[in-house]
C-alpha positions, 0 to 999 in steps of 0.5 A: 189137481191133476195126477200127471204131467206131461212132457213139453215133447208130447205137446210140440210134437202134437203141434207139428202138423199144424205148425207145417201147415201154417196155422197159429200155434200160439193161439192154440196154446194160450186157449189150452192155458198153455203159455208158449214162453213155458215151451223155452224150456227143455225139461216143461211140463204141462199137466194132463188138462192143460194137454187134453184140452190142447188135443181138443182145440187141435183137434176142432180148429183141423177137423183132422183127428191125424193132427195134420200127421197122417196119410190122410184127413181123418175128419171129426167124428172118426173116432167116436163113429168107431167106437160106436161100432165097436160098444155093441161087440161081445169080446175084446176080440171082436172089438178090435177085429170089427175096428180094423175093419173100420178103418180099412173103409180108408184109404189110404188107412192107418190103424191096428190090426189083431194078430194070434199066435199060439198063446200070444196076441198082438196089435200090429200098426198098419199105416199106408201112404205117406205121413208126416210124423217127424216126433213119431206122435201119431205112431204113438198115439194109434198105438196108445189109443187102441190099447187103452180104449180095449182096457176101458172096454172090457173094464181091466188093463191089458197087460202088455208083454212087449212094445217094439217099435220099426225105428231107432229108439227117438230121443224122448225114447225115456218117456216110453216107460211110463207110457207103455209099462213093459220091455220096449225094443227099438228097430224092429220089424214091426212096430206092435204091442203084444199081450197074453191071448186071454184078453181077447175073450174078456167081455165088454162091460161098458155100455152106450150110454157110458160110450156116450159120457166117454167121447166128451173128452175122449181119444184126448184123455186116453193120451193124457190121462192113462188109467194106471189104478190097475198098475203097481205104479198107480197103486202105489200113488195113490197110496202114498197121496198127496200130502208129503208134509208128513213121512211118507210110508215105507216100501214094506208097508206100502208091499203089505198093503198090496198084499204081495212081499217086498221082492215080488213088488220090486220085481213088479216094479221093475217090469212096469220100468220104474221104481219105488223112489222113481214113483216118488220123486215124479209125484213130487215133480208133477205136485211142485209143478201144479203148486206153481201154477197156484200164484198164491203160493211162495216157492218156500210154502211149495217147497214144504207141501213137497216134502223139502224140510230146506228150500234150497234142496228142493230148488236143486231137485225141481232143477235136476227134474225140469233144467231150471229153478222154480222162480224160472219155471214159474215166470215161463207159466206166466209168459215171463220167461227172460232166461232159463238158467 
């Protein structure tokens, strides 16, 4: 099963360029296993497999890795070519410098540039020309892809100290907490990611066979399936597991398993923009959405699987998470949604 889900907002935002160009986005959704009916539910979410498939379908049909939102077309294969050029770099700094030089070959460019000052490093957004990005999807994607690609190449998370954006906090701004895991600043004079300069000396540990395998699902997987294994959020999700039918481990046990104190763990989770309770709630939500796609399971069975002894309690919780009842959500997935109440 997919561990994570993706907000309806990102599904619709990813298709905004195709919509503007008059392409049949309904077919793209259905081919990715997403019912267009489901998107009528304001707080709907899709699993990461579906979102990854949707991005790959859209890139292929549009022959544009900017999805119709950029200042120009980025033909399919652009990202793969950049990866082939950076895989031989010795360090993360060399990766970012070479990737920027590659991006400058295209006019107008839409990329990230590495800047350093003191003990800090920044990846700064550089977008020239006119873009068509009403939902900020292109700008968000460039930040996420460059950050996660770098982390993958050096085999460790490049821990962000700040993410800033030169636009107001968008309506979906709460989702940024789970994307960047760091303090957020909107209405800034730049769009950039800040991290400790020490990461720039980290050696590239991946090789050409690994990059070939990586490229089979990238950059779609970089957007839909972030590697959280080295965040405290990801480690806690792994320790909790998927079996909510038995009592969950308490916070003190989790802290001891992570070789830290409860006070330190609370502070680190706060830095990652989350809490122990939120991690448990979102894991339950994602599991419930996954189980609802399995038609052989009754809603009462699903309630039990995600740790609710009373189906009515599950119904209330699910409606809080998604805005609709489990039954209405399942009808949306089937393409039979008649009401959102």
